[in-house]
C-alpha positions in Angstrom: 148.8 157.2 88.2 150.4 153.3 88.4 152.1 151.5 86.5 151.1 148.3 85.5 152.0 144.9 83.2 148.9 142.3 83.6 147.7 139.8 81.9 144.5 140.3 80.0 141.6 138.7 78.0 141.0 139.8 74.7 137.1 138.9 74.7 136.6 140.5 77.4 138.5 143.6 76.8 136.7 144.0 73.3 133.0 143.7 75.0 134.8 146.5 77.8 135.7 148.5 74.7 132.1 148.2 72.9 130.8 148.6 75.9 132.5 151.8 77.6 133.1 153.8 73.7 136.6 154.1 74.0 139.5 154.0 72.2 142.8 151.6 73.4 143.0 149.3 75.8 144.8 151.9 78.4 141.4 154.0 78.4 138.8 150.7 78.6 140.8 149.9 81.6 140.8 153.0 83.0 136.5 153.2 82.4 135.8 150.0 83.6 137.7 150.5 86.5 136.0 153.8 87.1 132.0 152.3 86.3 133.4 150.0 89.7 134.1 152.7 91.6 130.8 154.7 90.8 128.9 151.4 90.6 130.5 151.5 94.3 129.4 154.9 95.6 125.5 154.3 94.8 125.4 151.0 96.6 126.5 153.4 99.4 124.3 155.8 98.8 121.3 153.6 97.7 122.1 152.0 101.7 122.2 155.4 103.0 119.1 156.5 102.2 118.2 152.8 102.7 118.5 153.7 106.6 117.0 156.6 106.9 113.4 157.3 107.3 111.0 159.3 105.5 108.0 161.1 105.8 106.4 162.1 102.6 103.5 163.1 104.3 102.0 166.8 102.9 105.2 166.7 100.8 102.7 167.4 96.9 101.7 170.5 98.6 104.8 172.0 100.6 106.0 171.8 97.4 103.1 173.2 95.8 102.9 170.8 93.1 99.6 169.6 93.2 100.1 165.7 93.9 101.1 165.4 90.1 98.8 165.0 87.3 95.8 163.1 86.4 96.5 160.7 83.9 93.6 159.1 83.4 92.8 160.6 79.9 96.2 160.7 78.6 94.9 157.4 75.9 91.9 159.5 75.4 93.5 163.0 74.8 95.9 161.6 73.2 94.0 160.2 70.1 91.7 162.9 69.7 95.4 164.7 69.5 96.0 162.0 66.6 92.7 162.2 64.6 92.7 166.0 64.7 
């Protein structure tokens, strides 16, 4: 682990601490750096998927999923269950 001395904007540090739910300055900085590293990794994964042609033809049958649920009566069914 690298030990550094750095000037940090107190308002930004506090805002990051609140968002990340961390207790200390060190934990906040490490969590923020980790979050940015994960973001970059996610961006690279999405980019890799963007470069691959995917064909989902007949995937519903291949997975025996049947193409999903029919949601056409969802509102009516919800109202019927509330009335009961």
